PDB file of N, CA, C and O in Angstrom, chain B, residues numbered from 101:
ATOM      1  N   MET B 101       8.991  19.806  10.977  1.00  0.00           N
ATOM      2  CA  MET B 101       7.960  20.773  10.653  1.00  0.00           C
ATOM      3  C   MET B 101       6.948  20.134   9.696  1.00  0.00           C
ATOM      4  O   MET B 101       7.311  19.350   8.819  1.00  0.00           O
ATOM      5  N   THR B 102       5.697  20.481   9.880  1.00  0.00           N
ATOM      6  CA  THR B 102       4.637  19.919   9.046  1.00  0.00           C
ATOM      7  C   THR B 102       3.920  21.024   8.276  1.00  0.00           C
ATOM      8  O   THR B 102       4.006  22.205   8.611  1.00  0.00           O
ATOM      9  N   THR B 103       3.218  20.600   7.243  1.00  0.00           N
ATOM     10  CA  THR B 103       2.411  21.507   6.434  1.00  0.00           C
ATOM     11  C   THR B 103       0.983  21.012   6.463  1.00  0.00           C
ATOM     12  O   THR B 103       0.738  19.809   6.373  1.00  0.00           O
ATOM     13  N   ARG B 104       0.039  21.926   6.586  1.00  0.00           N
ATOM     14  CA  ARG B 104      -1.382  21.560   6.516  1.00  0.00           C
ATOM     15  C   ARG B 104      -1.971  22.107   5.235  1.00  0.00           C
ATOM     16  O   ARG B 104      -1.660  23.223   4.818  1.00  0.00           O
ATOM     17  N   ILE B 105      -2.831  21.306   4.612  1.00  0.00           N
ATOM     18  CA  ILE B 105      -3.463  21.697   3.360  1.00  0.00           C
ATOM     19  C   ILE B 105      -4.932  21.290   3.405  1.00  0.00           C
ATOM     20  O   ILE B 105      -5.276  20.211   3.889  1.00  0.00           O
ATOM     21  N   GLY B 106      -5.776  22.154   2.901  1.00  0.00           N
ATOM     22  CA  GLY B 106      -7.195  21.838   2.791  1.00  0.00           C
ATOM     23  C   GLY B 106      -7.452  21.117   1.469  1.00  0.00           C
ATOM     24  O   GLY B 106      -6.907  21.495   0.432  1.00  0.00           O
ATOM     25  N   ILE B 107      -8.278  20.086   1.513  1.00  0.00           N
ATOM     26  CA  ILE B 107      -8.653  19.384   0.291  1.00  0.00           C
ATOM     27  C   ILE B 107     -10.177  19.279   0.224  1.00  0.00           C
ATOM     28  O   ILE B 107     -10.861  19.298   1.247  1.00  0.00           O
ATOM     29  N   ARG B 108     -10.680  19.170  -0.975  1.00  0.00           N
ATOM     30  CA  ARG B 108     -12.112  18.960  -1.210  1.00  0.00           C
ATOM     31  C   ARG B 108     -12.224  17.662  -1.999  1.00  0.00           C
ATOM     32  O   ARG B 108     -11.758  17.584  -3.135  1.00  0.00           O
ATOM     33  N   VAL B 109     -12.835  16.651  -1.407  1.00  0.00           N
ATOM     34  CA  VAL B 109     -12.945  15.333  -2.026  1.00  0.00           C
ATOM     35  C   VAL B 109     -14.193  15.272  -2.892  1.00  0.00           C
ATOM     36  O   VAL B 109     -15.278  15.668  -2.466  1.00  0.00           O
ATOM     37  N   ARG B 110     -14.032  14.777  -4.101  1.00  0.00           N
ATOM     38  CA  ARG B 110     -15.151  14.552  -5.017  1.00  0.00           C
ATOM     39  C   ARG B 110     -15.252  13.054  -5.276  1.00  0.00           C
ATOM     40  O   ARG B 110     -14.592  12.533  -6.175  1.00  0.00           O
ATOM     41  N   PRO B 111     -16.076  12.357  -4.491  1.00  0.00           N
ATOM     42  CA  PRO B 111     -16.214  10.909  -4.668  1.00  0.00           C
ATOM     43  C   PRO B 111     -17.029  10.571  -5.906  1.00  0.00           C
ATOM     44  O   PRO B 111     -17.800  11.395  -6.397  1.00  0.00           O
ATOM     45  N   GLY B 112     -16.854   9.352  -6.406  1.00  0.00           N
ATOM     46  CA  GLY B 112     -17.636   8.869  -7.534  1.00  0.00           C
ATOM     47  C   GLY B 112     -17.209   9.420  -8.874  1.00  0.00           C
ATOM     48  O   GLY B 112     -17.982   9.365  -9.830  1.00  0.00           O
ATOM     49  N   ALA B 113     -16.010   9.945  -8.977  1.00  0.00           N
ATOM     50  CA  ALA B 113     -15.511  10.479 -10.248  1.00  0.00           C
ATOM     51  C   ALA B 113     -15.171   9.326 -11.196  1.00  0.00           C
ATOM     52  O   ALA B 113     -14.944   8.197 -10.760  1.00  0.00           O
ATOM     53  N   SER B 114     -15.139   9.620 -12.469  1.00  0.00           N
ATOM     54  CA  SER B 114     -14.809   8.579 -13.446  1.00  0.00           C
ATOM     55  C   SER B 114     -13.336   8.186 -13.377  1.00  0.00           C
ATOM     56  O   SER B 114     -12.972   7.072 -13.752  1.00  0.00           O
ATOM     57  N   ARG B 115     -12.485   9.100 -12.897  1.00  0.00           N
ATOM     58  CA  ARG B 115     -11.068   8.787 -12.723  1.00  0.00           C
ATOM     59  C   ARG B 115     -10.491   9.626 -11.594  1.00  0.00           C
ATOM     60  O   ARG B 115     -11.059  10.649 -11.212  1.00  0.00           O
ATOM     61  N   THR B 116      -9.383   9.194 -11.077  1.00  0.00           N
ATOM     62  CA  THR B 116      -8.731   9.891  -9.983  1.00  0.00           C
ATOM     63  C   THR B 116      -7.911  11.053 -10.527  1.00  0.00           C
ATOM     64  O   THR B 116      -7.102  10.885 -11.439  1.00  0.00           O
ATOM     65  N   LEU B 117      -8.130  12.231  -9.956  1.00  0.00           N
ATOM     66  CA  LEU B 117      -7.416  13.443 -10.362  1.00  0.00           C
ATOM     67  C   LEU B 117      -7.139  14.310  -9.144  1.00  0.00           C
ATOM     68  O   LEU B 117      -7.984  14.432  -8.257  1.00  0.00           O
ATOM     69  N   VAL B 118      -5.971  14.904  -9.102  1.00  0.00           N
ATOM     70  CA  VAL B 118      -5.629  15.861  -8.051  1.00  0.00           C
ATOM     71  C   VAL B 118      -5.250  17.150  -8.758  1.00  0.00           C
ATOM     72  O   VAL B 118      -4.256  17.197  -9.483  1.00  0.00           O
ATOM     73  N   GLY B 119      -6.042  18.201  -8.548  1.00  0.00           N
ATOM     74  CA  GLY B 119      -5.711  19.468  -9.173  1.00  0.00           C
ATOM     75  C   GLY B 119      -6.867  20.439  -9.175  1.00  0.00           C
ATOM     76  O   GLY B 119      -8.032  20.043  -9.145  1.00  0.00           O
ATOM     77  N   GLY B 120      -6.531  21.711  -9.212  1.00  0.00           N
ATOM     78  CA  GLY B 120      -7.534  22.766  -9.171  1.00  0.00           C
ATOM     79  C   GLY B 120      -7.919  23.082  -7.742  1.00  0.00           C
ATOM     80  O   GLY B 120      -7.470  22.432  -6.798  1.00  0.00           O
ATOM     81  N   THR B 121      -8.757  24.090  -7.604  1.00  0.00           N
ATOM     82  CA  THR B 121      -9.213  24.479  -6.275  1.00  0.00           C
ATOM     83  C   THR B 121     -10.730  24.549  -6.231  1.00  0.00           C
ATOM     84  O   THR B 121     -11.398  24.709  -7.252  1.00  0.00           O
ATOM     85  N   TYR B 122     -11.243  24.425  -5.034  1.00  0.00           N
ATOM     86  CA  TYR B 122     -12.679  24.533  -4.796  1.00  0.00           C
ATOM     87  C   TYR B 122     -12.947  25.932  -4.272  1.00  0.00           C
ATOM     88  O   TYR B 122     -12.961  26.156  -3.062  1.00  0.00           O
ATOM     89  N   GLY B 123     -13.160  26.873  -5.184  1.00  0.00           N
ATOM     90  CA  GLY B 123     -13.372  28.263  -4.815  1.00  0.00           C
ATOM     91  C   GLY B 123     -12.269  29.140  -5.359  1.00  0.00           C
ATOM     92  O   GLY B 123     -11.291  28.659  -5.931  1.00  0.00           O
ATOM     93  N   ASP B 124     -12.444  30.438  -5.172  1.00  0.00           N
ATOM     94  CA  ASP B 124     -11.507  31.408  -5.723  1.00  0.00           C
ATOM     95  C   ASP B 124     -10.576  32.032  -4.689  1.00  0.00           C
ATOM     96  O   ASP B 124      -9.681  32.796  -5.052  1.00  0.00           O
ATOM     97  N   GLU B 125     -10.766  31.728  -3.429  1.00  0.00           N
ATOM     98  CA  GLU B 125      -9.921  32.297  -2.390  1.00  0.00           C
ATOM     99  C   GLU B 125      -8.487  31.777  -2.535  1.00  0.00           C
ATOM    100  O   GLU B 125      -8.276  30.690  -3.072  1.00  0.00           O
ATOM    101  N   PRO B 126      -7.503  32.544  -2.062  1.00  0.00           N
ATOM    102  CA  PRO B 126      -6.103  32.103  -2.155  1.00  0.00           C
ATOM    103  C   PRO B 126      -5.826  30.796  -1.403  1.00  0.00           C
ATOM    104  O   PRO B 126      -4.956  30.022  -1.802  1.00  0.00           O
ATOM    105  N   ASP B 127      -6.562  30.555  -0.323  1.00  0.00           N
ATOM    106  CA  ASP B 127      -6.348  29.325   0.453  1.00  0.00           C
ATOM    107  C   ASP B 127      -7.471  28.305   0.230  1.00  0.00           C
ATOM    108  O   ASP B 127      -7.760  27.490   1.106  1.00  0.00           O
ATOM    109  N   ALA B 128      -8.097  28.357  -0.945  1.00  0.00           N
ATOM    110  CA  ALA B 128      -9.184  27.424  -1.269  1.00  0.00           C
ATOM    111  C   ALA B 128      -8.666  25.990  -1.262  1.00  0.00           C
ATOM    112  O   ALA B 128      -7.512  25.747  -1.616  1.00  0.00           O
ATOM    113  N   PRO B 129      -9.509  25.040  -0.860  1.00  0.00           N
ATOM    114  CA  PRO B 129      -9.085  23.644  -0.805  1.00  0.00           C
ATOM    115  C   PRO B 129      -8.697  23.098  -2.177  1.00  0.00           C
ATOM    116  O   PRO B 129      -9.294  23.452  -3.194  1.00  0.00           O
ATOM    117  N   LEU B 130      -7.708  22.248  -2.185  1.00  0.00           N
ATOM    118  CA  LEU B 130      -7.265  21.530  -3.376  1.00  0.00           C
ATOM    119  C   LEU B 130      -8.282  20.435  -3.683  1.00  0.00           C
ATOM    120  O   LEU B 130      -8.700  19.710  -2.780  1.00  0.00           O
ATOM    121  N   VAL B 131      -8.679  20.308  -4.936  1.00  0.00           N
ATOM    122  CA  VAL B 131      -9.675  19.305  -5.314  1.00  0.00           C
ATOM    123  C   VAL B 131      -8.996  17.950  -5.554  1.00  0.00           C
ATOM    124  O   VAL B 131      -7.996  17.856  -6.266  1.00  0.00           O
ATOM    125  N   VAL B 132      -9.565  16.906  -4.940  1.00  0.00           N
ATOM    126  CA  VAL B 132      -9.098  15.537  -5.137  1.00  0.00           C
ATOM    127  C   VAL B 132     -10.313  14.705  -5.547  1.00  0.00           C
ATOM    128  O   VAL B 132     -11.176  14.405  -4.723  1.00  0.00           O
ATOM    129  N   ALA B 133     -10.371  14.339  -6.822  1.00  0.00           N
ATOM    130  CA  ALA B 133     -11.474  13.523  -7.336  1.00  0.00           C
ATOM    131  C   ALA B 133     -11.049  12.061  -7.304  1.00  0.00           C
ATOM    132  O   ALA B 133      -9.958  11.711  -7.752  1.00  0.00           O
ATOM    133  N   VAL B 134     -11.923  11.212  -6.769  1.00  0.00           N
ATOM    134  CA  VAL B 134     -11.626   9.778  -6.666  1.00  0.00           C
ATOM    135  C   VAL B 134     -12.827   8.970  -7.142  1.00  0.00           C
ATOM    136  O   VAL B 134     -13.964   9.435  -7.071  1.00  0.00           O
ATOM    137  N   SER B 135     -12.571   7.775  -7.622  1.00  0.00           N
ATOM    138  CA  SER B 135     -13.667   6.931  -8.099  1.00  0.00           C
ATOM    139  C   SER B 135     -14.400   6.237  -6.959  1.00  0.00           C
ATOM    140  O   SER B 135     -15.537   5.799  -7.134  1.00  0.00           O
ATOM    141  N   ALA B 136     -13.773   6.131  -5.804  1.00  0.00           N
ATOM    142  CA  ALA B 136     -14.401   5.479  -4.656  1.00  0.00           C
ATOM    143  C   ALA B 136     -15.632   6.259  -4.199  1.00  0.00           C
ATOM    144  O   ALA B 136     -15.679   7.485  -4.301  1.00  0.00           O
ATOM    145  N   GLN B 137     -16.604   5.544  -3.706  1.00  0.00           N
ATOM    146  CA  GLN B 137     -17.821   6.160  -3.184  1.00  0.00           C
ATOM    147  C   GLN B 137     -17.616   6.584  -1.730  1.00  0.00           C
ATOM    148  O   GLN B 137     -16.747   6.054  -1.038  1.00  0.00           O
ATOM    149  N   ALA B 138     -18.407   7.522  -1.285  1.00  0.00           N
ATOM    150  CA  ALA B 138     -18.313   8.026   0.088  1.00  0.00           C
ATOM    151  C   ALA B 138     -19.044   7.088   1.046  1.00  0.00           C
ATOM    152  O   ALA B 138     -20.051   7.459   1.648  1.00  0.00           O
ATOM    153  N   VAL B 139     -18.530   5.887   1.176  1.00  0.00           N
ATOM    154  CA  VAL B 139     -19.124   4.870   2.039  1.00  0.00           C
ATOM    155  C   VAL B 139     -18.038   4.322   2.950  1.00  0.00           C
ATOM    156  O   VAL B 139     -17.024   3.800   2.487  1.00  0.00           O
ATOM    157  N   GLU B 140     -18.267   4.448   4.256  1.00  0.00           N
ATOM    158  CA  GLU B 140     -17.367   3.904   5.270  1.00  0.00           C
ATOM    159  C   GLU B 140     -15.925   4.362   5.095  1.00  0.00           C
ATOM    160  O   GLU B 140     -14.995   3.587   5.318  1.00  0.00           O
ATOM    161  N   GLY B 141     -15.735   5.621   4.696  1.00  0.00           N
ATOM    162  CA  GLY B 141     -14.396   6.194   4.606  1.00  0.00           C
ATOM    163  C   GLY B 141     -13.599   5.811   3.371  1.00  0.00           C
ATOM    164  O   GLY B 141     -12.418   6.147   3.276  1.00  0.00           O
ATOM    165  N   ALA B 142     -14.217   5.112   2.422  1.00  0.00           N
ATOM    166  CA  ALA B 142     -13.484   4.667   1.235  1.00  0.00           C
ATOM    167  C   ALA B 142     -12.999   5.849   0.397  1.00  0.00           C
ATOM    168  O   ALA B 142     -11.869   5.836  -0.090  1.00  0.00           O
ATOM    169  N   ALA B 143     -13.829   6.858   0.224  1.00  0.00           N
ATOM    170  CA  ALA B 143     -13.433   8.021  -0.575  1.00  0.00           C
ATOM    171  C   ALA B 143     -12.329   8.812   0.123  1.00  0.00           C
ATOM    172  O   ALA B 143     -11.412   9.306  -0.533  1.00  0.00           O
ATOM    173  N   THR B 144     -12.410   8.933   1.427  1.00  0.00           N
ATOM    174  CA  THR B 144     -11.377   9.642   2.178  1.00  0.00           C
ATOM    175  C   THR B 144     -10.038   8.952   2.032  1.00  0.00           C
ATOM    176  O   THR B 144      -9.026   9.597   1.758  1.00  0.00           O
ATOM    177  N   GLU B 145     -10.030   7.654   2.213  1.00  0.00           N
ATOM    178  CA  GLU B 145      -8.781   6.903   2.095  1.00  0.00           C
ATOM    179  C   GLU B 145      -8.220   6.976   0.680  1.00  0.00           C
ATOM    180  O   GLU B 145      -7.013   7.128   0.497  1.00  0.00           O
ATOM    181  N   ALA B 146      -9.091   6.869  -0.322  1.00  0.00           N
ATOM    182  CA  ALA B 146      -8.648   6.974  -1.718  1.00  0.00           C
ATOM    183  C   ALA B 146      -8.082   8.364  -1.993  1.00  0.00           C
ATOM    184  O   ALA B 146      -7.097   8.497  -2.720  1.00  0.00           O
ATOM    185  N   ALA B 147      -8.692   9.400  -1.420  1.00  0.00           N
ATOM    186  CA  ALA B 147      -8.207  10.764  -1.607  1.00  0.00           C
ATOM    187  C   ALA B 147      -6.835  10.954  -0.972  1.00  0.00           C
ATOM    188  O   ALA B 147      -5.965  11.605  -1.552  1.00  0.00           O
ATOM    189  N   LEU B 148      -6.640  10.398   0.200  1.00  0.00           N
ATOM    190  CA  LEU B 148      -5.336  10.509   0.858  1.00  0.00           C
ATOM    191  C   LEU B 148      -4.256   9.775   0.078  1.00  0.00           C
ATOM    192  O   LEU B 148      -3.131  10.262  -0.030  1.00  0.00           O
ATOM    193  N   ARG B 149      -4.587   8.608  -0.468  1.00  0.00           N
ATOM    194  CA  ARG B 149      -3.624   7.870  -1.301  1.00  0.00           C
ATOM    195  C   ARG B 149      -3.291   8.658  -2.566  1.00  0.00           C
ATOM    196  O   ARG B 149      -2.128   8.741  -2.960  1.00  0.00           O
ATOM    197  N   ALA B 150      -4.314   9.238  -3.204  1.00  0.00           N
ATOM    198  CA  ALA B 150      -4.102  10.013  -4.437  1.00  0.00           C
ATOM    199  C   ALA B 150      -3.262  11.262  -4.161  1.00  0.00           C
ATOM    200  O   ALA B 150      -2.380  11.607  -4.947  1.00  0.00           O
ATOM    201  N   LEU B 151      -3.534  11.928  -3.059  1.00  0.00           N
ATOM    202  CA  LEU B 151      -2.772  13.123  -2.701  1.00  0.00           C
ATOM    203  C   LEU B 151      -1.316  12.771  -2.423  1.00  0.00           C
ATOM    204  O   LEU B 151      -0.407  13.470  -2.869  1.00  0.00           O
ATOM    205  N   ALA B 152      -1.100  11.696  -1.693  1.00  0.00           N
ATOM    206  CA  ALA B 152       0.270  11.259  -1.405  1.00  0.00           C
ATOM    207  C   ALA B 152       1.024  10.970  -2.710  1.00  0.00           C
ATOM    208  O   ALA B 152       2.176  11.372  -2.871  1.00  0.00           O
ATOM    209  N   LEU B 153       0.379  10.286  -3.615  1.00  0.00           N
ATOM    210  CA  LEU B 153       1.008   9.969  -4.903  1.00  0.00           C
ATOM    211  C   LEU B 153       1.333  11.249  -5.675  1.00  0.00           C
ATOM    212  O   LEU B 153       2.421  11.369  -6.238  1.00  0.00           O
ATOM    213  N   ALA B 154       0.408  12.199  -5.705  1.00  0.00           N
ATOM    214  CA  ALA B 154       0.615  13.457  -6.419  1.00  0.00           C
ATOM    215  C   ALA B 154       1.755  14.273  -5.807  1.00  0.00           C
ATOM    216  O   ALA B 154       2.441  15.008  -6.517  1.00  0.00           O
ATOM    217  N   LEU B 155       1.957  14.148  -4.506  1.00  0.00           N
ATOM    218  CA  LEU B 155       3.014  14.881  -3.821  1.00  0.00           C
ATOM    219  C   LEU B 155       4.338  14.118  -3.800  1.00  0.00           C
ATOM    220  O   LEU B 155       5.353  14.641  -3.341  1.00  0.00           O
ATOM    221  N   GLY B 156       4.325  12.890  -4.294  1.00  0.00           N
ATOM    222  CA  GLY B 156       5.540  12.080  -4.289  1.00  0.00           C
ATOM    223  C   GLY B 156       5.899  11.566  -2.907  1.00  0.00           C
ATOM    224  O   GLY B 156       7.072  11.387  -2.582  1.00  0.00           O
ATOM    225  N   LEU B 157       4.869  11.330  -2.093  1.00  0.00           N
ATOM    226  CA  LEU B 157       5.061  10.849  -0.720  1.00  0.00           C
ATOM    227  C   LEU B 157       4.414   9.482  -0.532  1.00  0.00           C
ATOM    228  O   LEU B 157       3.744   8.961  -1.423  1.00  0.00           O
ATOM    229  N   ARG B 158       4.631   8.924   0.637  1.00  0.00           N
ATOM    230  CA  ARG B 158       3.940   7.692   1.016  1.00  0.00           C
ATOM    231  C   ARG B 158       2.649   8.067   1.732  1.00  0.00           C
ATOM    232  O   ARG B 158       2.558   9.140   2.329  1.00  0.00           O
ATOM    233  N   ARG B 159       1.672   7.206   1.678  1.00  0.00           N
ATOM    234  CA  ARG B 159       0.388   7.462   2.340  1.00  0.00           C
ATOM    235  C   ARG B 159       0.585   7.746   3.819  1.00  0.00           C
ATOM    236  O   ARG B 159      -0.104   8.597   4.383  1.00  0.00           O
ATOM    237  N   ARG B 160       1.506   7.052   4.446  1.00  0.00           N
ATOM    238  CA  ARG B 160       1.712   7.222   5.889  1.00  0.00           C
ATOM    239  C   ARG B 160       2.310   8.585   6.250  1.00  0.00           C
ATOM    240  O   ARG B 160       2.369   8.943   7.427  1.00  0.00           O
ATOM    241  N   ASP B 161       2.759   9.357   5.229  1.00  0.00           N
ATOM    242  CA  ASP B 161       3.271  10.699   5.483  1.00  0.00           C
ATOM    243  C   ASP B 161       2.152  11.736   5.596  1.00  0.00           C
ATOM    244  O   ASP B 161       2.412  12.902   5.893  1.00  0.00           O
ATOM    245  N   LEU B 162       0.905  11.310   5.357  1.00  0.00           N
ATOM    246  CA  LEU B 162      -0.249  12.203   5.450  1.00  0.00           C
ATOM    247  C   LEU B 162      -1.129  11.777   6.614  1.00  0.00           C
ATOM    248  O   LEU B 162      -1.286  10.590   6.899  1.00  0.00           O
ATOM    249  N   ARG B 163      -1.705  12.784   7.287  1.00  0.00           N
ATOM    250  CA  ARG B 163      -2.609  12.497   8.409  1.00  0.00           C
ATOM    251  C   ARG B 163      -3.832  13.387   8.277  1.00  0.00           C
ATOM    252  O   ARG B 163      -3.714  14.597   8.083  1.00  0.00           O
ATOM    253  N   LEU B 164      -4.999  12.783   8.383  1.00  0.00           N
ATOM    254  CA  LEU B 164      -6.245  13.527   8.344  1.00  0.00           C
ATOM    255  C   LEU B 164      -6.421  14.247   9.680  1.00  0.00           C
ATOM    256  O   LEU B 164      -6.434  13.610  10.733  1.00  0.00           O
ATOM    257  N   VAL B 165      -6.556  15.578   9.637  1.00  0.00           N
ATOM    258  CA  VAL B 165      -6.686  16.371  10.856  1.00  0.00           C
ATOM    259  C   VAL B 165      -8.160  16.613  11.157  1.00  0.00           C
ATOM    260  O   VAL B 165      -8.613  16.373  12.276  1.00  0.00           O
ATOM    261  N   THR B 166      -8.911  17.089  10.159  1.00  0.00           N
ATOM    262  CA  THR B 166     -10.343  17.321  10.337  1.00  0.00           C
ATOM    263  C   THR B 166     -11.086  16.892   9.088  1.00  0.00           C
ATOM    264  O   THR B 166     -10.507  16.807   8.006  1.00  0.00           O
ATOM    265  N   GLY B 167     -12.381  16.620   9.245  1.00  0.00           N
ATOM    266  CA  GLY B 167     -13.227  16.335   8.097  1.00  0.00           C
ATOM    267  C   GLY B 167     -13.472  14.871   7.813  1.00  0.00           C
ATOM    268  O   GLY B 167     -13.618  14.487   6.653  1.00  0.00           O
ATOM    269  N   VAL B 168     -13.518  14.051   8.833  1.00  0.00           N
ATOM    270  CA  VAL B 168     -13.722  12.614   8.632  1.00  0.00           C
ATOM    271  C   VAL B 168     -14.973  12.338   7.803  1.00  0.00           C
ATOM    272  O   VAL B 168     -14.936  11.508   6.894  1.00  0.00           O
ATOM    273  N   THR B 169     -16.076  13.017   8.098  1.00  0.00           N
ATOM    274  CA  THR B 169     -17.326  12.767   7.372  1.00  0.00           C
ATOM    275  C   THR B 169     -17.693  13.886   6.408  1.00  0.00           C
ATOM    276  O   THR B 169     -18.765  13.851   5.805  1.00  0.00           O
ATOM    277  N   SER B 170     -16.835  14.861   6.255  1.00  0.00           N
ATOM    278  CA  SER B 170     -17.099  15.990   5.368  1.00  0.00           C
ATOM    279  C   SER B 170     -16.320  15.841   4.067  1.00  0.00           C
ATOM    280  O   SER B 170     -15.308  15.142   4.026  1.00  0.00           O
ATOM    281  N   ARG B 171     -16.783  16.490   3.011  1.00  0.00           N
ATOM    282  CA  ARG B 171     -16.018  16.478   1.756  1.00  0.00           C
ATOM    283  C   ARG B 171     -14.828  17.417   1.826  1.00  0.00           C
ATOM    284  O   ARG B 171     -13.843  17.230   1.112  1.00  0.00           O
ATOM    285  N   THR B 172     -14.913  18.426   2.681  1.00  0.00           N
ATOM    286  CA  THR B 172     -13.791  19.347   2.879  1.00  0.00           C
ATOM    287  C   THR B 172     -13.003  18.872   4.083  1.00  0.00           C
ATOM    288  O   THR B 172     -13.556  18.697   5.169  1.00  0.00           O
ATOM    289  N   LYS B 173     -11.712  18.666   3.889  1.00  0.00           N
ATOM    290  CA  LYS B 173     -10.865  18.081   4.926  1.00  0.00           C
ATOM    291  C   LYS B 173      -9.578  18.880   5.076  1.00  0.00           C
ATOM    292  O   LYS B 173      -9.198  19.633   4.179  1.00  0.00           O
ATOM    293  N   VAL B 174      -8.920  18.715   6.195  1.00  0.00           N
ATOM    294  CA  VAL B 174      -7.594  19.283   6.407  1.00  0.00           C
ATOM    295  C   VAL B 174      -6.649  18.112   6.610  1.00  0.00           C
ATOM    296  O   VAL B 174      -6.884  17.229   7.434  1.00  0.00           O
ATOM    297  N   VAL B 175      -5.566  18.132   5.829  1.00  0.00           N
ATOM    298  CA  VAL B 175      -4.581  17.051   5.863  1.00  0.00           C
ATOM    299  C   VAL B 175      -3.243  17.637   6.305  1.00  0.00           C
ATOM    300  O   VAL B 175      -2.842  18.711   5.856  1.00  0.00           O
ATOM    301  N   GLU B 176      -2.568  16.922   7.181  1.00  0.00           N
ATOM    302  CA  GLU B 176      -1.240  17.320   7.620  1.00  0.00           C
ATOM    303  C   GLU B 176      -0.209  16.491   6.878  1.00  0.00           C
ATOM    304  O   GLU B 176      -0.301  15.265   6.819  1.00  0.00           O
ATOM    305  N   ILE B 177       0.770  17.174   6.316  1.00  0.00           N
ATOM    306  CA  ILE B 177       1.840  16.508   5.576  1.00  0.00           C
ATOM    307  C   ILE B 177       3.059  16.489   6.480  1.00  0.00           C
ATOM    308  O   ILE B 177       3.594  17.540   6.830  1.00  0.00           O
ATOM    309  N   ALA B 178       3.500  15.291   6.860  1.00  0.00           N
ATOM    310  CA  ALA B 178       4.578  15.150   7.832  1.00  0.00           C
ATOM    311  C   ALA B 178       5.918  15.605   7.266  1.00  0.00           C
ATOM    312  O   ALA B 178       6.711  16.240   7.961  1.00  0.00           O
ATOM    313  N   GLU B 179       6.158  15.282   6.023  1.00  0.00           N
ATOM    314  CA  GLU B 179       7.442  15.609   5.420  1.00  0.00           C
ATOM    315  C   GLU B 179       7.366  16.997   4.792  1.00  0.00           C
ATOM    316  O   GLU B 179       6.432  17.298   4.049  1.00  0.00           O
ATOM    317  N   ASN B 180       8.326  17.818   5.086  1.00  0.00           N
ATOM    318  CA  ASN B 180       8.308  19.173   4.557  1.00  0.00           C
ATOM    319  C   ASN B 180       9.651  19.469   3.901  1.00  0.00           C
ATOM    320  O   ASN B 180      10.611  19.833   4.580  1.00  0.00           O
ATOM    321  N   HIS B 181       9.717  19.312   2.591  1.00  0.00           N
ATOM    322  CA  HIS B 181      10.942  19.646   1.882  1.00  0.00           C
ATOM    323  C   HIS B 181      10.707  20.901   1.053  1.00  0.00           C
ATOM    324  O   HIS B 181       9.555  21.261   0.811  1.00  0.00           O
ATOM    325  N   PRO B 182      11.741  21.565   0.620  1.00  0.00           N
ATOM    326  CA  PRO B 182      11.602  22.864  -0.061  1.00  0.00           C
ATOM    327  C   PRO B 182      10.698  22.842  -1.285  1.00  0.00           C
ATOM    328  O   PRO B 182      10.042  23.842  -1.572  1.00  0.00           O
ATOM    329  N   GLU B 183      10.645  21.749  -2.002  1.00  0.00           N
ATOM    330  CA  GLU B 183       9.829  21.673  -3.209  1.00  0.00           C
ATOM    331  C   GLU B 183       8.347  21.466  -2.920  1.00  0.00           C
ATOM    332  O   GLU B 183       7.525  21.603  -3.826  1.00  0.00           O
ATOM    333  N   MET B 184       7.990  21.143  -1.697  1.00  0.00           N
ATOM    334  CA  MET B 184       6.603  20.807  -1.360  1.00  0.00           C
ATOM    335  C   MET B 184       5.640  21.941  -1.706  1.00  0.00           C
ATOM    336  O   MET B 184       4.591  21.696  -2.303  1.00  0.00           O
ATOM    337  N   LEU B 185       5.977  23.165  -1.344  1.00  0.00           N
ATOM    338  CA  LEU B 185       5.082  24.288  -1.610  1.00  0.00           C
ATOM    339  C   LEU B 185       4.923  24.533  -3.107  1.00  0.00           C
ATOM    340  O   LEU B 185       3.837  24.897  -3.558  1.00  0.00           O
ATOM    341  N   SER B 186       5.984  24.338  -3.878  1.00  0.00           N
ATOM    342  CA  SER B 186       5.859  24.535  -5.326  1.00  0.00           C
ATOM    343  C   SER B 186       5.034  23.419  -5.959  1.00  0.00           C
ATOM    344  O   SER B 186       4.298  23.668  -6.914  1.00  0.00           O
ATOM    345  N   ILE B 187       5.140  22.204  -5.452  1.00  0.00           N
ATOM    346  CA  ILE B 187       4.320  21.096  -5.955  1.00  0.00           C
ATOM    347  C   ILE B 187       2.851  21.386  -5.669  1.00  0.00           C
ATOM    348  O   ILE B 187       2.003  21.206  -6.543  1.00  0.00           O
ATOM    349  N   ILE B 188       2.542  21.830  -4.455  1.00  0.00           N
ATOM    350  CA  ILE B 188       1.168  22.148  -4.079  1.00  0.00           C
ATOM    351  C   ILE B 188       0.641  23.296  -4.950  1.00  0.00           C
ATOM    352  O   ILE B 188      -0.507  23.262  -5.393  1.00  0.00           O
ATOM    353  N   ALA B 189       1.470  24.300  -5.194  1.00  0.00           N
ATOM    354  CA  ALA B 189       1.049  25.430  -6.031  1.00  0.00           C
ATOM    355  C   ALA B 189       0.725  24.964  -7.463  1.00  0.00           C
ATOM    356  O   ALA B 189      -0.243  25.430  -8.065  1.00  0.00           O
ATOM    357  N   LYS B 190       1.530  24.054  -7.995  1.00  0.00           N
ATOM    358  CA  LYS B 190       1.270  23.513  -9.339  1.00  0.00           C
ATOM    359  C   LYS B 190      -0.048  22.740  -9.368  1.00  0.00           C
ATOM    360  O   LYS B 190      -0.822  22.857 -10.318  1.00  0.00           O
ATOM    361  N   LEU B 191      -0.298  21.955  -8.326  1.00  0.00           N
ATOM    362  CA  LEU B 191      -1.547  21.198  -8.260  1.00  0.00           C
ATOM    363  C   LEU B 191      -2.736  22.146  -8.149  1.00  0.00           C
ATOM    364  O   LEU B 191      -3.772  21.901  -8.767  1.00  0.00           O
ATOM    365  N   ARG B 192      -2.613  23.202  -7.391  1.00  0.00           N
ATOM    366  CA  ARG B 192      -3.695  24.166  -7.235  1.00  0.00           C
ATOM    367  C   ARG B 192      -4.043  24.851  -8.564  1.00  0.00           C
ATOM    368  O   ARG B 192      -5.207  25.153  -8.827  1.00  0.00           O
ATOM    369  N   SER B 193      -3.034  25.090  -9.386  1.00  0.00           N
ATOM    370  CA  SER B 193      -3.283  25.784 -10.656  1.00  0.00           C
ATOM    371  C   SER B 193      -3.949  24.865 -11.674  1.00  0.00           C
ATOM    372  O   SER B 193      -4.397  25.321 -12.726  1.00  0.00           O
ATOM    373  N   GLY B 194      -4.013  23.593 -11.368  1.00  0.00           N
ATOM    374  CA  GLY B 194      -4.736  22.660 -12.214  1.00  0.00           C
ATOM    375  C   GLY B 194      -3.834  22.000 -13.174  1.00  0.00           C
ATOM    376  O   GLY B 194      -4.277  21.175 -13.973  1.00  0.00           O
TER     377      GLY B 194
END
């Protein structure tokens, strides 16, 4: 079983951070700030690596579903363990 999560990438940040949401809706995208610039997919790849690290997973456990050229993306998490939803909830709360 897999889990899908929306993320909002903020390229060009002074440091890499995963936390908070982009908007007030209950299913608002999780914010992933990365120092990489949005050039040739560098920010997307950096965001996926940062998200994997924050979730305690390997990069290969994440797959980009939609949003290759957009700042808002949908990521599929291949590994689904019971703590995953609580980890995501903690990241969303900032």
